[in-house]
DSSP file (Angstrom, degrees, kcal/mol; ACC not computed):
  #  RESIDUE AA STRUCTURE BP1 BP2  ACC     N-H-->O    O-->H-N    N-H-->O    O-->H-N    TCO  KAPPA ALPHA  PHI   PSI    X-CA   Y-CA   Z-CA
    1    1 A M     >        0   0    0      0, 0.0     4,-2.0     0, 0.0     5,-0.1   0.000 360.0 360.0 360.0 -51.1  141.6   69.8   98.2
    2    2 A I  H  >  +     0   0    0      1,-0.2     4,-2.1     2,-0.2     5,-0.2   0.882 360.0  53.2 -64.4 -40.1  139.2   72.9   97.6
    3    3 A E  H  > S+     0   0    0      1,-0.2     4,-1.9     2,-0.2    -1,-0.2   0.864 107.6  51.3 -65.9 -35.7  141.7   75.1   99.6
    4    4 A A  H  > S+     0   0    0      2,-0.2     4,-2.3     1,-0.2    -2,-0.2   0.904 108.5  51.3 -67.0 -42.7  144.5   74.0   97.3
    5    5 A I  H  X S+     0   0    0     -4,-2.0     4,-2.7     1,-0.2    -2,-0.2   0.931 109.1  50.7 -61.9 -43.1  142.4   74.8   94.2
    6    6 A R  H  X S+     0   0    0     -4,-2.1     4,-1.8     2,-0.2    -1,-0.2   0.893 109.3  52.3 -60.2 -40.7  141.8   78.4   95.7
    7    7 A R  H  X S+     0   0    0     -4,-1.9     4,-0.6     1,-0.2    -1,-0.2   0.918 109.9  47.7 -64.1 -43.5  145.6   78.7   96.2
    8    8 A I  H >< S+     0   0    0     -4,-2.3     3,-1.5     1,-0.2     5,-0.4   0.937 109.2  53.7 -61.5 -47.1  146.3   77.9   92.7
    9    9 A D  H >< S+     0   0    0     -4,-2.7     3,-1.7     1,-0.3    -1,-0.2   0.827  97.7  65.9 -53.9 -36.2  143.6   80.3   91.5
   10   10 A A  H 3< S+     0   0    0     -4,-1.8    -1,-0.3     1,-0.3    -2,-0.2   0.740  94.7  59.6 -64.8 -22.0  145.3   83.1   93.5
   11   11 A H  T << S-     0   0    0     -3,-1.5    -1,-0.3    -4,-0.6    -2,-0.2   0.704  95.5-145.0 -73.8 -21.7  148.2   82.8   91.2
   12   12 A Q    <   +     0   0    0     -3,-1.7     2,-0.6    -4,-0.4    -3,-0.1   0.884  29.1 174.9  56.8  44.6  146.1   83.7   88.2
   13   13 A I    >   -     0   0    0     -5,-0.4     3,-1.3     1,-0.1     4,-0.3  -0.738  29.4-125.2 -84.4 118.6  148.0   81.3   85.8
   14   14 A K  T 3  S+     0   0    0     -2,-0.6    -1,-0.1     1,-0.2    40,-0.0  -0.368  84.6   8.7 -65.3 136.4  146.3   81.3   82.4
   15   15 A G  T 3  S+     0   0    0     39,-0.2     4,-0.4    -2,-0.1    -1,-0.2   0.560  96.4 108.5  81.1   7.3  145.2   78.0   80.9
   16   16 A L    <>  +     0   0    0     -3,-1.3     4,-2.3    38,-0.2     5,-0.3   0.753  55.3  78.5 -87.1 -23.4  146.0   76.0   84.1
   17   17 A G  H  > S+     0   0    0     -4,-0.3     4,-2.9    37,-0.3     5,-0.3   0.947  94.0  39.0 -59.0 -66.1  142.5   75.2   85.2
   18   18 A P  H  > S+     0   0    0      0, 0.0     4,-2.2     0, 0.0    17,-0.3   0.891 117.8  49.7 -52.1 -44.2  141.3   72.3   83.0
   19   19 A A  H  > S+     0   0    0     -4,-0.4     4,-1.9     2,-0.2    -2,-0.2   0.904 114.5  44.6 -67.8 -41.2  144.7   70.5   83.0
   20   20 A V  H  X S+     0   0    0     -4,-2.3     4,-3.0     2,-0.2     5,-0.3   0.965 112.1  51.2 -65.9 -52.5  144.9   70.7   86.8
   21   21 A A  H  X S+     0   0    0     -4,-2.9     4,-2.1    -5,-0.3    -2,-0.2   0.900 109.9  50.7 -52.9 -45.6  141.3   69.7   87.4
   22   22 A N  H  X S+     0   0    0     -4,-2.2     4,-1.2    -5,-0.3    -1,-0.2   0.879 112.5  45.8 -64.3 -40.5  141.8   66.6   85.2
   23   23 A L  H  X S+     0   0    0     -4,-1.9     4,-1.0    -5,-0.2     3,-0.3   0.922 112.0  51.0 -68.7 -39.9  145.0   65.6   87.1
   24   24 A L  H  X S+     0   0    0     -4,-3.0     4,-2.4     1,-0.2     3,-0.4   0.852 103.1  62.6 -63.8 -33.1  143.3   66.2   90.5
   25   25 A Y  H  < S+     0   0    0     -4,-2.1    -1,-0.2    -5,-0.3     7,-0.2   0.900 100.5  51.0 -55.8 -43.4  140.4   64.0   89.3
   26   26 A F  H  < S+     0   0    0     -4,-1.2    -1,-0.2    -3,-0.3    -2,-0.2   0.748 113.5  45.3 -70.7 -22.1  142.7   61.0   89.0
   27   27 A V  H  < S+     0   0    0     -4,-1.0    -1,-0.2    -3,-0.4    -2,-0.2   0.820 133.0  16.4 -82.3 -34.6  144.0   61.6   92.5
   28   28 A H    >X  +     0   0    0     -4,-2.4     4,-2.6    -5,-0.1     3,-1.8  -0.571  67.1 169.1-137.0  69.1  140.6   62.2   94.0
   29   29 A P  T 34 S+     0   0    0      0, 0.0    52,-2.9     0, 0.0    53,-0.4   0.591  79.2  50.5 -72.9  -8.5  137.8   61.0   91.7
   30   30 A T  T 34 S+     0   0    0     50,-0.3     3,-0.1    51,-0.1    -5,-0.1   0.491 120.8  34.3 -95.5  -6.1  135.0   61.3   94.3
   31   31 A I  T <4 S+     0   0    0     -3,-1.8     2,-0.4     1,-0.2    -6,-0.1   0.733 114.1  51.9-115.5 -33.6  136.0   64.9   95.3
   32   32 A V     <  -     0   0    0     -4,-2.6    49,-0.3    -8,-0.2    -1,-0.2  -0.851  68.0-146.7-113.2 141.1  137.2   66.5   92.1
   33   33 A M        -     0   0    0     -2,-0.4    -8,-0.1    -3,-0.1    -9,-0.1  -0.811  24.0-109.8-107.6 146.5  135.4   66.6   88.7
   34   34 A P        -     0   0    0      0, 0.0     2,-0.4     0, 0.0   -15,-0.1  -0.314  33.7-152.2 -64.7 161.0  137.1   66.5   85.3
   35   35 A F        +     0   0    0    -17,-0.3     2,-0.3   -18,-0.1   -13,-0.2  -0.939  32.0 130.6-144.5 111.2  136.8   69.9   83.4
   36   36 A N     >  -     0   0    0     -2,-0.4     4,-2.2     1,-0.1     5,-0.2  -0.948  66.2 -88.9-152.8 177.5  136.7   70.3   79.7
   37   37 A T  H  > S+     0   0    0     -2,-0.3     4,-2.3     1,-0.2     5,-0.2   0.882 122.9  46.8 -57.2 -49.7  134.7   72.2   77.0
   38   38 A A  H  > S+     0   0    0      2,-0.2     4,-2.8     1,-0.2    -1,-0.2   0.915 113.0  49.9 -62.4 -43.4  132.1   69.3   76.4
   39   39 A I  H  > S+     0   0    0      1,-0.2     4,-2.7     2,-0.2    -2,-0.2   0.928 112.4  47.5 -61.4 -45.8  131.6   68.8   80.2
   40   40 A V  H  X S+     0   0    0     -4,-2.2     4,-2.5     2,-0.2    11,-0.2   0.878 112.0  48.6 -62.5 -44.0  131.0   72.4   80.7
   41   41 A K  H  X S+     0   0    0     -4,-2.3     4,-2.4    -5,-0.2    -2,-0.2   0.888 113.1  49.2 -61.9 -40.5  128.6   72.6   77.7
   42   42 A G  H  X S+     0   0    0     -4,-2.8     4,-2.6     2,-0.2     5,-0.2   0.918 109.9  49.6 -68.7 -40.8  126.7   69.7   79.0
   43   43 A Y  H  X S+     0   0    0     -4,-2.7     4,-2.6     2,-0.2     6,-0.4   0.937 112.0  48.8 -57.3 -46.9  126.5   71.0   82.5
   44   44 A N  H  X S+     0   0    0     -4,-2.5     4,-2.1     1,-0.2     5,-0.3   0.893 112.3  49.0 -58.8 -41.5  125.2   74.3   81.2
   45   45 A A  H  < S+     0   0    0     -4,-2.4    -1,-0.2     1,-0.2    -2,-0.2   0.910 116.6  42.1 -66.2 -40.2  122.6   72.5   79.0
   46   46 A V  H  < S+     0   0    0     -4,-2.6    -2,-0.2    -5,-0.2    -1,-0.2   0.882 127.8  27.9 -71.3 -38.7  121.4   70.4   81.9
   47   47 A T  H  < S-     0   0    0     -4,-2.6    -2,-0.2    -5,-0.2    -3,-0.2   0.603  97.5-121.2-102.4 -15.4  121.3   73.0   84.6
   48   48 A G     <  +     0   0    0     -4,-2.1    -4,-0.2    -5,-0.3    -3,-0.1   0.652  66.0 143.0  78.2  12.8  120.7   76.2   82.7
   49   49 A S        -     0   0    0     -6,-0.4    -1,-0.2    -5,-0.3    -2,-0.0  -0.072  54.2-139.3 -78.3 177.9  124.0   77.6   84.1
   50   50 A N        +     0   0    0     -3,-0.1     2,-0.2     2,-0.0    -9,-0.1  -0.345  36.7 165.1-137.0  56.3  126.5   79.8   82.4
   51   51 A V        -     0   0    0    -11,-0.2     2,-0.4     7,-0.1    -7,-0.1  -0.480  24.3-146.8 -73.3 142.2  129.8   78.1   83.6
   52   52 A K    >   -     0   0    0     -2,-0.2     3,-1.1     3,-0.1     2,-0.2  -0.894  16.1-114.5-112.5 141.0  132.9   79.2   81.7
   53   53 A L  T 3  S+     0   0    0     -2,-0.4     3,-0.1     1,-0.2   -36,-0.0  -0.507  95.7  24.3 -73.6 137.1  135.9   76.9   81.0
   54   54 A G  T 3  S+     0   0    0     -2,-0.2     2,-0.5     1,-0.2   -37,-0.3   0.547  89.6 111.0  89.9   9.9  139.1   77.8   82.6
   55   55 A K    <>  -     0   0    0     -3,-1.1     4,-2.3     1,-0.1    -1,-0.2  -0.967  54.9-154.4-115.5 124.4  137.8   79.9   85.6
   56   56 A W  H  > S+     0   0    0     -2,-0.5     4,-2.7     1,-0.2     5,-0.2   0.866  94.6  55.1 -69.4 -33.4  138.3   78.2   88.9
   57   57 A D  H  > S+     0   0    0      2,-0.2     4,-2.0     1,-0.2    -1,-0.2   0.902 112.1  46.1 -59.4 -40.9  135.4   80.0   90.6
   58   58 A H  H  > S+     0   0    0      2,-0.2     4,-2.7     1,-0.2    -2,-0.2   0.872 110.8  52.2 -65.5 -38.3  133.2   78.6   87.7
   59   59 A Y  H  X S+     0   0    0     -4,-2.3     4,-3.0     2,-0.2    -2,-0.2   0.930 110.0  48.1 -62.3 -47.5  134.7   75.2   88.1
   60   60 A L  H  X S+     0   0    0     -4,-2.7     4,-2.4     2,-0.2    -2,-0.2   0.879 111.9  50.4 -65.3 -40.5  134.0   75.2   91.9
   61   61 A S  H  X S+     0   0    0     -4,-2.0     4,-2.4     2,-0.2    -1,-0.2   0.944 112.1  47.1 -63.6 -48.1  130.4   76.3   91.2
   62   62 A M  H  X S+     0   0    0     -4,-2.7     4,-2.7     1,-0.2    -2,-0.2   0.942 111.5  51.9 -57.0 -47.6  129.9   73.5   88.6
   63   63 A R  H  X S+     0   0    0     -4,-3.0     4,-2.5     1,-0.2    -1,-0.2   0.920 109.2  49.0 -60.3 -42.4  131.5   71.0   91.0
   64   64 A D  H  X S+     0   0    0     -4,-2.4     4,-1.8     1,-0.2    -1,-0.2   0.907 113.0  47.6 -61.2 -41.2  129.0   72.0   93.7
   65   65 A G  H  X S+     0   0    0     -4,-2.4     4,-2.5     2,-0.2    -2,-0.2   0.909 111.6  49.8 -63.2 -42.6  126.1   71.7   91.3
   66   66 A C  H  X S+     0   0    0     -4,-2.7     4,-2.8     2,-0.2    -2,-0.2   0.849 108.0  54.2 -70.3 -37.0  127.4   68.3   90.1
   67   67 A L  H  X S+     0   0    0     -4,-2.5     4,-2.4    -5,-0.2    -1,-0.2   0.923 111.4  46.6 -61.9 -41.4  127.7   67.0   93.9
   68   68 A R  H  X S+     0   0    0     -4,-1.8     4,-2.5     2,-0.2    -2,-0.2   0.927 113.1  46.7 -73.5 -37.4  124.2   68.0   94.3
   69   69 A L  H  X S+     0   0    0     -4,-2.5     4,-1.9     2,-0.2    -2,-0.2   0.907 113.3  51.1 -59.7 -41.1  123.0   66.3   91.1
   70   70 A N  H  < S+     0   0    0     -4,-2.8     7,-0.3     1,-0.2    -2,-0.2   0.887 111.6  46.5 -64.8 -41.1  125.0   63.3   92.1
   71   71 A D  H >< S+     0   0    0     -4,-2.4     3,-1.1     1,-0.2    -1,-0.2   0.879 110.8  51.6 -65.3 -40.7  123.4   63.2   95.5
   72   72 A Q  H 3< S+     0   0    0     -4,-2.5     3,-0.2     1,-0.3    -2,-0.2   0.816 120.8  35.2 -65.2 -34.0  119.9   63.7   94.1
   73   73 A H  T >X S+     0   0    0     -4,-1.9     4,-1.7    -5,-0.2     3,-1.6  -0.148  75.6 135.4-114.1  35.9  120.5   60.7   91.7
   74   74 A R  T <4 S+     0   0    0     -3,-1.1    -1,-0.2     1,-0.3     3,-0.1   0.867  70.1  57.6 -55.7 -39.7  122.6   58.5   94.0
   75   75 A Q  T 34 S+     0   0    0      1,-0.2    -1,-0.3    -3,-0.2    -2,-0.1   0.764 115.2  37.2 -66.4 -23.5  120.7   55.4   93.0
   76   76 A L  T <4 S+     0   0    0     -3,-1.6     2,-0.3    -6,-0.1    -1,-0.2   0.668 114.0  55.4 -99.8 -22.4  121.6   56.0   89.3
   77   77 A L  S  < S-     0   0    0     -4,-1.7     4,-0.1    -7,-0.3    -1,-0.0  -0.856  76.2-117.3-122.8 151.5  125.1   57.3   89.5
   78   78 A S        -     0   0    0     -2,-0.3     6,-0.2     2,-0.2    -2,-0.1  -0.299  26.9-121.6 -70.6 160.5  128.5   56.3   90.9
   79   79 A N  S    S+     0   0    0      4,-0.1     2,-0.6     3,-0.0    -1,-0.1   0.521  89.7 100.3 -82.9  -3.2  130.1   58.4   93.6
   80   80 A D  S >> S-     0   0    0      1,-0.1     3,-1.8   -49,-0.0     4,-0.6  -0.760  76.6-140.2 -76.9 122.8  133.1   58.8   91.1
   81   81 A M  H 3> S+     0   0    0    -52,-2.9     4,-2.2    -2,-0.6     5,-0.1   0.650  95.4  74.2 -59.0 -18.9  132.6   62.2   89.6
   82   82 A G  H 3> S+     0   0    0    -53,-0.4     4,-2.7     2,-0.2    -1,-0.3   0.819  85.9  61.8 -67.7 -29.2  133.6   60.8   86.3
   83   83 A A  H <> S+     0   0    0     -3,-1.8     4,-1.7     2,-0.2    -1,-0.2   0.962 112.3  36.9 -59.5 -55.0  130.3   58.9   85.8
   84   84 A L  H  X S+     0   0    0     -4,-0.6     4,-2.8     1,-0.2    -2,-0.2   0.858 115.3  54.7 -69.3 -37.2  128.4   62.2   85.8
   85   85 A A  H  X S+     0   0    0     -4,-2.2     4,-3.1     2,-0.2    -1,-0.2   0.882 105.6  53.4 -59.4 -41.2  131.2   64.0   83.9
   86   86 A G  H  X S+     0   0    0     -4,-2.7     4,-2.5     2,-0.2    -2,-0.2   0.908 110.8  47.0 -68.0 -37.1  130.9   61.2   81.2
   87   87 A L  H  X S+     0   0    0     -4,-1.7     4,-2.0     2,-0.2    -2,-0.2   0.964 113.4  47.8 -65.7 -47.3  127.1   62.0   80.9
   88   88 A L  H  X S+     0   0    0     -4,-2.8     4,-3.3     1,-0.2     5,-0.2   0.893 109.6  53.5 -55.7 -42.2  127.7   65.7   80.7
   89   89 A F  H  X S+     0   0    0     -4,-3.1     4,-2.1     2,-0.2     6,-0.3   0.941 108.1  50.0 -53.4 -53.0  130.3   65.1   78.1
   90   90 A D  H  <>S+     0   0    0     -4,-2.5     5,-1.9     1,-0.2     6,-1.5   0.868 114.4  43.9 -52.2 -43.3  127.9   63.1   76.0
   91   91 A I  H ><5S+     0   0    0     -4,-2.0     3,-1.1     4,-0.2    -2,-0.2   0.915 114.5  50.0 -68.7 -43.9  125.3   65.9   76.3
   92   92 A G  H 3<5S+     0   0    0     -4,-3.3    -2,-0.2     1,-0.3    -1,-0.2   0.727 110.9  49.0 -72.0 -21.2  127.9   68.7   75.7
   93   93 A S  T 3<5S-     0   0    0     -4,-2.1    -1,-0.3    -5,-0.2    -2,-0.2   0.422 118.3-109.6 -94.7  -0.2  129.3   66.9   72.6
   94   94 A G  T < 5S+     0   0    0     -3,-1.1    -3,-0.2     2,-0.3    -2,-0.1   0.491  86.1 119.6  93.6  -0.2  125.9   66.4   71.1
   95   95 A R  S   <S+     0   0    0     -5,-1.9     2,-0.3    -6,-0.3    -4,-0.2   0.865  83.7  20.4 -71.0 -32.8  125.7   62.7   71.5
   96   96 A H  S    S-     0   0    0     -6,-1.5    -2,-0.3    -9,-0.1     2,-0.2  -0.982  81.9-118.3-132.9 144.4  122.5   63.0   73.7
   97   97 A A        -     0   0    0     -2,-0.3    -5,-0.1     1,-0.1    -6,-0.1  -0.519  35.5-105.6 -74.5 149.1  120.0   65.8   74.2
   98   98 A A        -     0   0    0     -2,-0.2    -1,-0.1    -7,-0.2     3,-0.1  -0.516  38.5-111.0 -68.2 141.9  119.7   67.4   77.5
   99   99 A P        -     0   0    0      0, 0.0    -1,-0.1     0, 0.0     9,-0.1  -0.433  42.7 -91.6 -69.4 152.0  116.5   66.4   79.4
  100  100 A P        -     0   0    0      0, 0.0     2,-0.2     0, 0.0   -54,-0.0  -0.380  45.0-125.0 -62.4 139.4  114.0   69.2   79.8
  101  101 A R        -     0   0    0      5,-0.2     2,-0.2    -3,-0.1   -54,-0.1  -0.548  26.0-172.0 -82.5 152.6  114.4   71.2   83.0
  102  102 A T  B >   -A  105   0A   0      3,-1.0     3,-1.4    -2,-0.2    -1,-0.0  -0.761  43.6 -93.9-127.7-176.3  111.7   71.7   85.5
  103  103 A S  T 3  S+     0   0    0      1,-0.3    -2,-0.0    -2,-0.2    -1,-0.0   0.783 125.5  56.1 -69.1 -22.9  111.5   73.8   88.6
  104  104 A A  T 3  S-     0   0    0      1,-0.3    -1,-0.3     3,-0.0    -3,-0.0   0.505 122.4 -96.9 -86.2  -0.9  112.6   70.9   90.7
  105  105 A G  B <   -A  102   0A   0     -3,-1.4    -3,-1.0     2,-0.1    -1,-0.3  -0.591  62.3 -29.6 117.6 177.1  115.9   70.6   88.5
  106  106 A P        -     0   0    0      0, 0.0     2,-2.2     0, 0.0     3,-0.2  -0.527  52.0-132.9 -77.0 131.9  117.0   68.5   85.7
  107  107 A P    >   +     0   0    0      0, 0.0     3,-1.8     0, 0.0     4,-0.3  -0.515  33.8 169.8 -85.1  79.6  115.4   65.0   85.5
  108  108 A I  G >>  +     0   0    0     -2,-2.2     3,-2.1     1,-0.3     4,-0.9   0.787  68.2  72.4 -58.1 -28.5  118.7   63.1   84.8
  109  109 A S  G 34 S+     0   0    0      1,-0.3     3,-0.3    -3,-0.2    -1,-0.3   0.789  83.6  67.5 -66.1 -20.4  116.9   59.9   85.4
  110  110 A R  G <4 S+     0   0    0     -3,-1.8    -1,-0.3     1,-0.2    -2,-0.2   0.733 102.8  47.4 -66.4 -19.2  115.2   60.3   82.0
  111  111 A L  T <4        0   0    0     -3,-2.1    -1,-0.2    -4,-0.3    -2,-0.2   0.730 360.0 360.0 -90.6 -23.2  118.5   59.8   80.4
  112  112 A L     <        0   0    0     -4,-0.9    -2,-0.2    -3,-0.3    -1,-0.1   0.430 360.0 360.0 -97.8 360.0  119.6   56.7   82.3
């Protein structure tokens, strides 16, 4: 799946990223993460990252970070990447504030 994303990225097709990521999510919800403005904003707020929407290398970086978050908080989150994406969407859209970050990482458990 990741190799296919890298092949798509090699074609440098503008605006294809979020749409393809969202379609791939429905095919592989435990491997691929949805990708939209609010999710990216939420991810950046929670992690302190600077991910940009529409860039595959940024998407893959966010995905890796989300897989780590999901693994760290396995008892609180589903293995479906949409569960974490929903939380990040709510943070990115302003519905919930991001938890304060520590040197150990974001305490997602404070939100759940």
